[in-house]
C-alpha positions in Angstrom: 23.0 11.8 90.3 24.1 11.4 94.2 26.7 13.4 94.1 24.4 16.0 92.1 22.0 15.6 95.3 24.8 16.5 97.7 26.0 19.5 96.2 22.4 20.6 96.1 22.0 20.5 99.7 25.2 21.8 101.0 24.2 25.7 100.6 21.1 24.7 102.7 23.1 23.1 105.2 25.8 25.9 105.4 22.9 28.1 105.7 21.1 26.3 108.7 24.8 26.2 110.5 24.8 29.9 109.9 21.8 30.8 111.5 22.6 29.1 114.2 25.6 30.8 115.1 23.4 33.9 114.6 21.1 32.9 116.8 23.6 31.7 119.4 25.4 35.2 119.1 22.1 37.1 119.4 21.0 35.4 122.7 24.4 36.1 124.1 24.3 39.7 123.5 20.7 40.0 124.9 21.5 38.2 128.1 24.8 40.0 128.4 23.0 43.6 128.1 19.9 42.3 130.4 22.8 41.6 132.9 24.1 44.9 133.0 20.8 46.3 133.1 19.7 44.3 136.2 23.2 45.2 138.1 22.4 48.9 137.4 18.8 48.8 138.5 19.9 46.7 141.6 23.0 49.1 142.5 20.4 51.9 142.5 18.1 50.1 144.9 21.1 49.3 147.1 22.2 52.8 147.2 18.5 54.0 148.0 18.4 51.8 150.8 21.8 52.9 152.3 20.7 56.6 152.5 21.0 57.7 156.3 22.5 54.4 156.9 19.5 52.2 156.0 16.5 54.8 156.9 14.5 53.3 153.8 14.9 49.9 154.5 12.0 49.3 156.5 9.5 51.1 154.0 11.1 49.2 151.2 10.2 45.8 153.0 6.8 46.8 154.2 5.7 47.5 150.5 7.7 44.4 148.9 5.3 42.3 151.3 2.2 44.3 150.5 2.8 43.9 146.9 3.3 40.0 147.3 0.0 40.0 148.8 -1.6 41.7 146.0 -0.3 39.4 143.6 -1.5 36.7 145.6 -4.8 37.9 146.0 -5.1 38.8 142.3 -3.6 35.8 141.0 -5.2 33.5 143.7 -8.2 32.4 141.4 -6.4 30.7 138.8 -5.7 27.8 141.0 -8.9 28.1 143.3 -11.0 25.0 143.7 -13.5 26.4 141.2 -11.0 27.3 138.3 -10.6 25.8 135.1 -7.2 24.4 136.2 -8.3 22.2 138.9 -11.1 21.1 136.5 -14.1 21.8 139.0 -15.2 24.8 137.3 -19.0 25.1 137.0 -20.5 23.7 133.9 -16.6 21.9 132.6 -16.1 18.7 133.1 -13.7 17.3 135.6 -10.7 15.9 134.6 -10.4 12.5 135.0 -7.0 12.5 135.9 -7.1 15.1 138.2 -10.0 13.7 139.9 -8.3 10.4 140.0 -5.5 11.7 141.3 -6.8 13.5 144.2 -8.9 10.3 145.6 -6.0 8.2 145.3 -3.8 10.8 147.0 -6.4 11.4 149.8 -6.9 7.5 150.3 -2.7 7.1 150.8 -3.0 10.5 153.2 -0.9 12.5 151.1 -3.9 15.1 151.1 -4.8 16.1 154.5 -7.2 18.9 156.2 -5.0 18.5 159.2 -1.6 21.0 158.9 0.6 21.0 161.3 1.8 24.7 162.2 5.5 25.6 161.7 7.4 28.6 163.3 9.6 30.0 160.4 11.8 32.9 161.7 12.3 35.3 158.9 16.2 36.4 158.0 15.4 39.3 157.1 16.5 42.2 159.9 13.7 42.9 162.3 13.1 46.8 163.2 11.4 45.8 166.5 11.2 43.8 169.2 9.1 40.3 169.2 7.2 38.3 171.9 8.2 34.9 171.3 5.8 31.9 172.7 7.9 29.3 174.1 7.3 25.5 172.8 8.3 22.2 173.9 12.2 21.6 173.9 13.1 25.7 174.2 15.9 27.0 176.0 17.4 30.3 176.4 20.1 29.1 174.3 17.8 27.7 171.7 15.6 31.1 171.2 18.7 32.8 171.1 20.4 30.9 168.4 16.9 31.1 166.5 16.7 34.6 166.6 20.4 35.6 165.8 20.9 37.6 169.4 23.1 36.9 172.5 21.9 34.6 175.2 22.4 37.8 177.6 20.3 39.7 175.6 17.4 37.4 176.1 17.9 37.2 180.0 18.1 41.0 180.3 15.1 41.7 178.3 12.9 39.2 180.3 14.9 39.7 183.8 15.8 35.9 183.6 19.1 34.3 184.6 21.1 31.3 183.5 19.6 28.6 185.6 15.9 30.1 185.2 13.2 27.4 183.2 11.0 28.5 180.6 7.6 26.9 180.6 5.3 26.4 177.6 3.3 29.3 176.5 5.5 31.7 178.3 5.8 34.8 176.4 9.7 35.8 175.6 10.6 39.4 174.6 13.2 39.2 172.0 15.3 42.5 170.8 16.1 42.6 167.1 19.9 42.8 167.8 22.2 42.1 170.7 22.1 44.7 173.1 19.2 46.2 175.7 16.1 48.5 174.9 15.3 51.8 176.6 12.5 53.8 177.1 13.3 57.4 176.8 12.0 59.8 179.9 12.6 63.5 180.5 16.1 64.6 180.3 17.8 61.6 178.4 20.0 62.3 176.0 21.9 59.9 173.4 25.1 60.3 175.7 23.6 59.4 178.6 21.8 56.4 177.3 25.1 55.1 176.0 26.6 55.7 179.2 24.1 54.1 181.4 24.0 50.8 179.0 28.2 51.0 178.4 27.7 51.6 175.0 28.9 53.3 172.2 26.3 56.5 171.2 27.2 56.1 167.7 25.7 52.7 167.3 22.2 54.1 169.0 22.4 56.6 166.4 23.4 54.3 163.3 21.0 51.6 164.3 18.3 52.5 161.2 15.1 51.7 163.2 15.7 54.1 165.8 13.6 56.8 165.5 16.6 59.8 166.0 16.2 63.0 164.1 19.2 64.9 162.5 19.1 67.2 165.4 19.3 64.1 168.1 16.3 65.1 170.1 14.7 62.6 171.9 11.2 62.2 172.6 9.8 60.9 176.1 8.1 57.5 175.7 10.1 56.4 172.3 11.6 53.0 172.9 15.3 53.1 171.5 17.4 50.0 171.0 21.0 50.1 172.2 23.3 47.7 170.3 25.8 45.8 172.3 24.8 48.0 175.3 24.2 46.1 178.7 22.2 46.8 181.8 23.9 49.0 184.6 26.6 46.7 186.9 26.4 44.1 184.2 29.5 42.8 182.0 28.8 43.7 178.8 29.7 40.7 176.5 32.5 41.2 173.6 31.0 42.5 170.4 31.0 39.4 168.0 27.7 39.8 166.8 27.7 40.2 162.6 31.9 40.1 162.8 32.9 38.3 159.5 29.6 36.6 159.3 28.7 38.1 155.7 32.6 38.3 154.7 33.1 37.1 151.2 35.9 34.2 150.8 38.9 36.1 149.0 41.4 34.4 147.7 45.1 35.8 147.0 44.4 36.1 143.6 41.4 38.2 144.2 43.3 40.6 146.7 45.7 41.7 144.0 48.2 44.0 145.1 45.5 45.5 147.7 47.5 45.2 151.2 45.7 47.5 153.4 47.0 49.5 156.7 45.4 51.1 159.6 44.3 54.4 158.3 44.2 56.2 162.2 45.3 55.7 165.6 42.7 55.0 168.0 40.3 52.1 169.3 37.2 50.6 167.6 34.0 51.9 169.3 31.6 50.2 166.8 32.1 47.2 164.7 30.9 45.9 161.5 27.3 45.1 161.0 24.5 44.6 158.6 23.1 48.1 159.7 26.8 49.9 160.2 28.6 48.9 157.1 32.1 49.4 158.4 34.6 50.5 161.8 34.7 53.1 163.6 38.0 53.9 164.6 37.9 57.0 167.9 40.4 59.0 169.3 39.9 61.9 171.7 42.7 63.9 170.6 41.4 63.4 167.0 44.8 62.9 164.6 45.6 62.4 161.1 43.8 59.9 158.5 45.9 58.2 156.2 45.3 56.7 152.9 45.0 52.6 153.8 46.6 52.0 150.2 47.4 53.7 147.0 44.7 54.9 144.6 43.2 57.8 143.2 40.6 60.4 145.0 37.2 59.8 143.1 35.0 61.7 145.7 36.5 64.4 148.4 34.0 66.9 150.3 30.5 67.2 152.2 28.1 64.0 152.0 24.4 65.0 153.1 23.5 61.0 154.0 25.3 60.9 157.2 29.1 60.9 156.6 30.0 64.7 156.6 33.5 65.4 155.6 34.2 62.3 153.2 36.8 61.0 151.2 36.5 57.9 148.9 39.7 56.2 147.2 39.4 54.1 144.2 42.4 51.8 144.3 42.1 50.5 140.7 41.8 46.5 141.7 38.1 46.5 142.3 38.7 47.8 146.0 37.3 51.2 147.0 37.7 52.7 150.5 35.8 55.2 152.6 36.8 57.9 155.3 33.9 59.8 156.8 33.6 62.2 159.8 36.6 64.3 158.7 37.1 67.6 160.1 39.4 68.6 157.4 40.0 67.2 154.1 43.6 67.6 152.9 43.3 65.9 149.1 40.9 66.7 145.8 39.4 64.7 143.2 41.6 63.2 140.5 44.4 63.5 142.7 47.0 60.2 143.4 48.1 59.3 146.8 50.3 56.9 148.2 49.7 54.3 151.1 49.9 56.0 154.2 49.6 59.7 152.7 48.0 61.7 155.2 44.6 62.8 153.3 42.7 64.7 156.4 41.9 65.0 159.8 39.7 62.9 162.2 36.7 64.9 163.1 33.0 64.5 164.0 31.0 65.8 161.1 27.8 64.6 159.6 25.8 62.5 161.8 28.5 61.9 164.6 28.3 62.0 168.3 32.0 62.1 168.7 35.3 62.3 167.3 36.3 59.2 165.3 37.1 57.9 161.6 33.9 56.1 159.7 36.1 53.8 157.8 34.7 51.4 155.2 36.4 48.7 152.1 34.3 48.1 149.3 35.3 44.9 146.9 33.5 45.4 143.2 30.7 47.4 145.1 30.4 44.9 148.1 30.9 46.1 151.5 33.3 44.2 153.6 34.7 43.8 156.9 37.6 45.6 157.6 38.9 44.0 160.1 39.4 40.7 157.7 41.9 43.0 155.3 43.8 45.5 157.7 47.1 44.8 158.3 48.1 44.0 162.0 
């Protein structure tokens, strides 16, 4: 009879495992599909935020903060002192466990009515300068480090020197990036401002929070941030900020056969940063643009977001390269090009202030610092 009972139970045992197996595959399929949908939405949001070099970033951040505040205001009553959860809602008996915990915690000093304020500096890109109040122990170096700018930026904005002493309560102006700020006066142009502060005019155009139209017209009274600029007659610091700070750690296996070469002759006038996802290579004489690696042309033509005449190459191994502001395009979509092959001519089309190439490298959709990958 025991053998008969075991045989009767075996089909049920197999049915149970079959159910578990099907449930596992179903959950795996749903998670995979959810992940793909999430990636599509994320890529769409990133594309929207990068329009016109990130001009929509500030609006997105502000709307996100307003939405978070609305959620807190609407749902705040759930854990308020008079809620059912807290156990002290009118007409509802107090939960003895919660009450005893509150009394014990208060007696031990765990819960206190005195809260020491702590300054928390956000990691999100700032769109304007802030007035920081100096606290005990602060120095020019520590403030610069905490806010992610150079010490020279703090000194220039506040008329300080390296030997200046800060006092508690003193207000210190901190710019959103390393450089200087400039109040526009009648007759100013992007070129005159860049020349005055030994800066690159394209960097002023590309900084997303500078209110500059497509016609580059300035209005008296506006305040512009001049990234990596320096006051007249002051030596300009090396533009090391943001170089490779967000670079991915790529192994030899990740790189595969990708070996990139310089796409144009000239000097670098603007480096990779969070608001400028590439390097600018300038040459007053112009010159040919070469494919940095072999691949297939996936886009070739006018780009209205600011790149002007632009070429995008897919290298077939997760890598893509972008070439912007060209004067001439010598390739077409679908064409196969070899490493070093001429694909166009350097120009100044789109949102550009001078003849140069804007060059970007992507790995699986993530923007990389080209200087970390270009051959010597």
